[in-house]
C-alpha positions in Angstrom: 99.2 89.2 103.3 99.9 92.8 102.3 97.2 95.7 102.6 97.8 98.6 100.1 95.9 101.9 100.7 96.1 104.9 98.3 95.5 108.1 98.5 95.8 111.4 97.0 93.9 111.3 94.0 91.4 114.2 92.9 90.7 116.7 90.1 93.3 118.9 88.7 93.6 121.5 85.9 96.0 120.4 82.9 99.5 121.4 83.8 98.8 120.9 87.6 100.3 118.6 89.9 99.1 115.9 92.3 101.0 113.6 94.7 99.6 109.9 95.2 100.5 107.8 98.0 100.1 104.2 99.0 100.7 103.0 102.1 101.6 99.1 103.0 100.8 97.2 105.8 101.0 93.4 106.8 103.9 91.1 105.5 105.9 93.8 104.2 109.0 91.6 103.8 107.2 89.5 101.1 107.2 92.3 98.6 110.1 93.1 96.3 108.8 96.4 94.8 106.0 98.9 94.8 104.7 100.6 91.9 101.6 102.3 90.2 99.2 101.4 87.2 96.5 103.0 85.8 93.2 102.2 84.1 90.6 103.9 81.8 87.0 102.5 81.3 87.3 100.0 78.2 90.9 99.8 78.4 93.5 97.4 80.1 95.2 98.3 83.1 98.6 100.0 82.2 102.3 100.1 84.2 103.0 103.5 85.1 106.1 103.5 87.3 107.9 101.1 90.0 110.7 101.2 92.4 112.3 98.0 93.6 113.5 97.1 97.0 117.0 98.2 95.8 115.6 101.5 94.9 115.8 101.2 91.0 112.8 102.9 89.3 111.4 102.4 85.9 108.6 104.3 84.0 106.4 104.3 81.6 107.6 106.6 78.2 104.3 108.4 78.7 105.0 109.5 81.9 109.0 109.9 81.7 110.3 113.5 82.7 106.7 114.3 84.3 106.1 111.7 87.2 108.7 110.6 90.0 108.2 107.5 92.0 109.9 107.6 95.4 109.5 105.6 98.9 109.7 106.2 102.6 110.8 103.0 103.9 110.1 104.0 107.7 106.7 104.6 106.8 106.4 101.7 104.2 105.0 104.3 101.8 105.5 104.9 98.2 104.6 108.3 96.5 103.9 109.3 92.9 104.6 113.0 92.4 102.9 113.9 89.2 103.6 117.1 87.5 102.7 118.7 84.0 99.3 116.6 84.2 97.7 116.0 80.7 93.9 115.1 80.2 95.0 111.7 78.9 96.5 111.2 82.6 93.0 110.7 83.6 92.3 107.3 85.1 92.0 105.2 88.2 95.5 104.5 89.8 96.3 101.5 91.5 99.2 100.9 93.7 100.9 97.5 93.0 103.4 95.4 95.1 104.4 92.0 93.6 105.9 89.4 96.1 109.0 87.3 95.9 106.5 84.4 94.9 105.0 86.3 92.0 101.9 87.1 93.8 100.6 90.3 93.3 98.9 92.9 95.7 96.7 95.7 94.7 95.1 98.7 96.3 91.6 99.6 95.8 92.3 102.5 93.4 92.3 106.4 93.4 90.6 108.7 90.8 93.0 111.4 89.1 90.8 113.6 86.8 92.8 116.0 84.6 90.7 118.6 83.0 91.7 120.6 79.9 
């Protein structure tokens, strides 16, 4: 089992920045990547960014150039630095960790609200 705990959400004005953190614990060896998804009411959860165990990163087109995903291996923590935030970035952000056997772990979510 893997536990994921997010932190760092909040309210920010458009153009501002926030940094989300996701700390993983438990059977860390079983996961092969960590990433972020987001969801707004009435919509499906959508991919935001991912970083693999090898350090490769990938981003949704909507956040490229504004968001940066990184990790601290010693702390088993992944970060999402969000700059130039827009009102449309408002969502609940979920940490995600797929395992080598394709099982998906999820955090509890953290709210990000961007005011115009």
